[in-house]
C-alpha positions as CSV (number, residue, x, y, z in Angstrom):
1,M,-143.7,-84.7,-95.3
2,D,-141.7,-82.5,-92.9
3,D,-143.1,-79.4,-94.7
4,R,-146.7,-80.5,-93.9
5,L,-145.8,-81.3,-90.3
6,G,-144.3,-77.8,-90.0
7,V,-147.5,-76.2,-91.4
8,M,-149.7,-78.2,-89.0
9,I,-147.6,-77.2,-86.0
10,T,-147.6,-73.6,-87.1
11,F,-151.4,-73.7,-87.6
12,A,-151.9,-75.3,-84.2
13,V,-149.8,-72.7,-82.4
14,I,-151.6,-69.9,-84.2
15,A,-155.0,-71.4,-83.3
16,G,-154.0,-71.8,-79.7
17,F,-152.8,-68.3,-79.4
18,A,-155.9,-66.9,-81.1
19,T,-158.0,-68.8,-78.6
20,L,-156.1,-67.3,-75.7
21,V,-156.4,-63.8,-77.1
22,A,-160.2,-64.3,-77.7
23,F,-160.7,-65.4,-74.1
24,T,-158.7,-62.4,-72.9
25,L,-160.6,-59.9,-75.1
26,G,-164.0,-61.5,-74.0
27,Y,-163.1,-61.1,-70.3
28,V,-162.0,-57.5,-70.8
29,A,-165.1,-56.6,-72.8
30,H,-167.5,-58.2,-70.3
31,Y,-166.0,-57.2,-67.0
32,D,-164.1,-54.0,-67.8
33,I,-166.1,-52.4,-70.6
34,G,-169.5,-53.8,-69.5
35,L,-170.8,-55.4,-72.7
36,S,-173.4,-58.1,-72.3
37,R,-172.5,-61.7,-73.2
38,L,-174.9,-61.7,-76.2
39,E,-173.1,-58.7,-77.7
40,I,-169.8,-60.3,-77.3
41,R,-171.0,-63.6,-78.7
42,S,-172.4,-62.3,-81.9
43,T,-169.4,-60.0,-82.6
44,S,-167.0,-62.8,-81.8
45,L,-168.7,-65.2,-84.2
46,I,-168.4,-62.7,-87.1
47,A,-164.8,-61.9,-86.3
48,S,-163.8,-65.6,-85.9
49,G,-165.4,-66.4,-89.2
50,A,-163.5,-63.6,-91.0
51,I,-160.2,-64.6,-89.4
52,A,-160.7,-68.3,-90.3
53,M,-161.5,-67.3,-93.9
54,L,-158.4,-65.2,-94.1
55,L,-156.2,-67.9,-92.6
56,A,-157.6,-70.5,-95.0
57,I,-157.0,-68.2,-98.0
58,E,-153.4,-67.6,-96.9
59,L,-152.7,-71.3,-96.3
60,F,-154.3,-72.5,-99.5
61,S,-152.7,-69.8,-101.7
62,Q,-149.3,-70.5,-100.2
63,Y,-149.3,-74.3,-100.7
64,W,-151.7,-75.0,-103.6
65,H,-150.3,-73.3,-106.7
66,K,-152.0,-73.4,-110.1
67,P,-150.4,-75.9,-112.5
68,K,-148.3,-74.4,-115.3
């Protein structure tokens, strides 16, 4: 039970940090680089989907092993 709690806390911290980084990158891309919000939105959806897929693969491969 403690192992699952540790995984959930780790996942929550990673998700929170990823959200903070995404907001920071969006701000820099819009105000400093000059990209439109539509360009940022479409690119961020693709990137967030890829990151979520990679995190899910890592999480499931680490804790769901094939039976012997």
